[in-house]
N, C-alpha and C positions, 0 to 999 in steps of 0.2 A: 549417560546419553545426553547429546547436545539439545539444547532448545533455541528457538529464535524469538526475538522480541521485535515486534512491529510497532513503531511509533508513528502517529499522525504528525507531520511537522508543518504543512502548509496545506491550505485550501484556497483556490482560486475561483475567480468568476469570469464571466464573458468579457466585462469591461476590463479586468486585470489582464485578460489574454489579448484583447483586440482594440481597447478603447473605442474610440468613434469611426474605426476603419475595419469592420468585420469582413472576412473573405466571402460571405454569403449574407444576403438579407434575411433577417430573423425578425419574429414578433417577439421582443425582449419581454412582454408581459406574460408570456408563456414559459419563459425560462425561470427556474429557481435561481436565486442570486448565487448560491454556492451548494455544494453537497450537503444535505441533511442528514446523512447517515453518520458521519465522523465529526468529532471535536477535535481541535488541535490539542496535543498532548496526550491523547487517548492511547493506551497501549494494550496490545495483545500479545499473548504468549503461544506458540506452538511447540508442543512437546512431542518428541519421538517416541514416546512410550507406547509400544505395540499392544499393550493391555487396555489402552484408553479407548473411549468411545470414538467413532469416527469424527465427530466434531471436534475432538480434542487432539486429532492427530494431523499430520501435514497435508494428507490429501484433499482435505476439504477445509473451507473456511472457518475460522474460529466463531463461536457464538457472537452475533452482533456485527460481524464483518461483512460488508457488502461482497456479494458472490461475483459480481462482475469485476470489482477491484481486485479480488483475490486472484481471479483468473488471469488478470493483467500481470499481477507481481509474482505469480507463483514460481516462474522460472527462476527469478532471484532469490526467493526463499529457500528453494531446494538447493541451489548453488551455494549459498551461505550455511545453510544447515549441514550439509555433507562435507564440510571442510574447505569450500572453496573461498576465494578472495579476488577482488578486482584491483589491478595494479594501480589505478587512479585514485584510489582511496587509500590514504595513508594507514588508517587503522584496519588491521587484518580482520577477516570475517564480518565486514559491514558493507552496506550497500544503500543507495538512494534509488527508490523506484517510484512510479507513479501509475495511477490508472489512466486509461485512455479515453476518459470523457473530454472531448474537445471543447467543451462550453464551460467546464466547472472541474478540472481536474484536482486530484488529491495527490500529495507528495508524501511518501512514507520512508522512514529510516528503518533499515532491517539489520539486526545485530544477532550474532552467534553467541549464545551463552553457553559456556563450558560448566558442566557439574564438577 
């Protein structure tokens, strides 16, 4: 059964995104500098083993994975997991996806692992 590996490749913050010219006024003292859930290089594996507990299966986020981020990238996870590829990525069975946090997004690499 195929598996998917999700790797955290980049974390951004509000200043990375907008510098000194944000599209809306914000109180930056209230914003976390960047996502506190993930570390760059952190890896997660999703296994399609139907005997696994729900937290170990593709329908729910792996333990320690942000539920909001998982909801954002789940479409790409499922596409890659079930044999899909995107023509703009040279390596088959890979994707780059990110969460939709507009002030501190996290970018993920998604890779299919064949057994």
